[in-house]
C-alpha angles and dihedrals in degrees: 000000000000130000111234117191113202116200116162107204124173132145128038097282096048093045091049092054091042089058098041105030124011100038096045092047092048092048090050090051092048091051091047090054093045093242111151104163104055116142123217127215113196125178103205147151092220107057094166094057094046093049090049091053099042105028128204095338094076134094110198119204131187117264109256117241113239134145090234126049088219092061088046093052091048090052091049092052095046090048090053091049090050092052093050124087124238107273095030116130113232125198117198111208128169118225090244096047124112114204126206117243094252095057101110096032090054092047092049090052093052092046089053087056090056100263116138104186127043117198127186142165117265103205113213115233138186119199141140087227127061122247118268113269124226097013131139121268098253091049092050091048090050090053091046094052093045088052098035118160118250089248088062093049090050090054095058113122113244097024111030128100101191119149091202108077106173086119129028123189126211119203133188116185117311099311111048125069125162125179125207116192142179091194122044133173117263098229096180142344142176113252115237129185113284094011113169135146131224124225130041100288132037094240088060101053113014095083089063090057096068133059110261093241090056094057121092120197115201107232101152115090089214098054105071138316145198127203118196119209101214123187122256092243092059104104147132120224106250121243121236092238126063121252110281138180091254092049091053092049092048091051092050095046097048113112119243089188140341106319091350114111121188088249117042123194088270092051090051088053089053089056090062090068119095106219112201112214099165135003131011098322092242122161110277101171097285096114094059092050095047093044089053091049092050092047090057092047093048090051094055 
């Protein structure tokens, strides 16, 4: 079984972060896990630069042409899955992701336990400085929360007004942060025959492509982490009213297409996981809120 690391990177911004953030952090994590033969698949518009940075272990593919970058990313990920062989281990990394140093070691451990899909939160950040490379998960999460993107702040229960409620964050004081999410990032998975995902992006549909008991959700702040360096102009216009249980349920139940709600049964299962970002992971009122949301959704 081969590790295949998929990092689509086209355009000046993505290539800059690929060079300074995602690729160095992935290389540090591969070295930490003792993996020397990983292969990279990079969809790019600058093949020469990517080959110079990665070397002989890269397959460069042409950037797909789509009106939306989300459709393009989905096409990149499905193309990479199609190229892989059954049994290969595939890591999905965004060009502006920073991975903690334990990423591959932690995934290998879960695969050895029989899991086939690893899902984790990718906390959005906004900072003039780049994330630290080669650091432990808890340290990367601490940096991510200290430099959280305004969209994260606006999705904090009790104060936020975000209209986009795929992730909700619960905070107690300065030391406790727990995230609940319908949509999580598929960090890595084992390719099986016929593997495809529904929906536009891989985070939407891949979880429905694996048996529930084969999916591992990262909830421990010390296991592995991703920080996403989002641009300053990425935002959602705030609502007048604060986030509420009803608002979360309405967001999750809204149809994206015929018979395709924003939150499928698998996404609702993801919401049941308490993801510790900072602190001890103790209960801080998030379970009551999420249980109430799920009760509304189940009653629809």
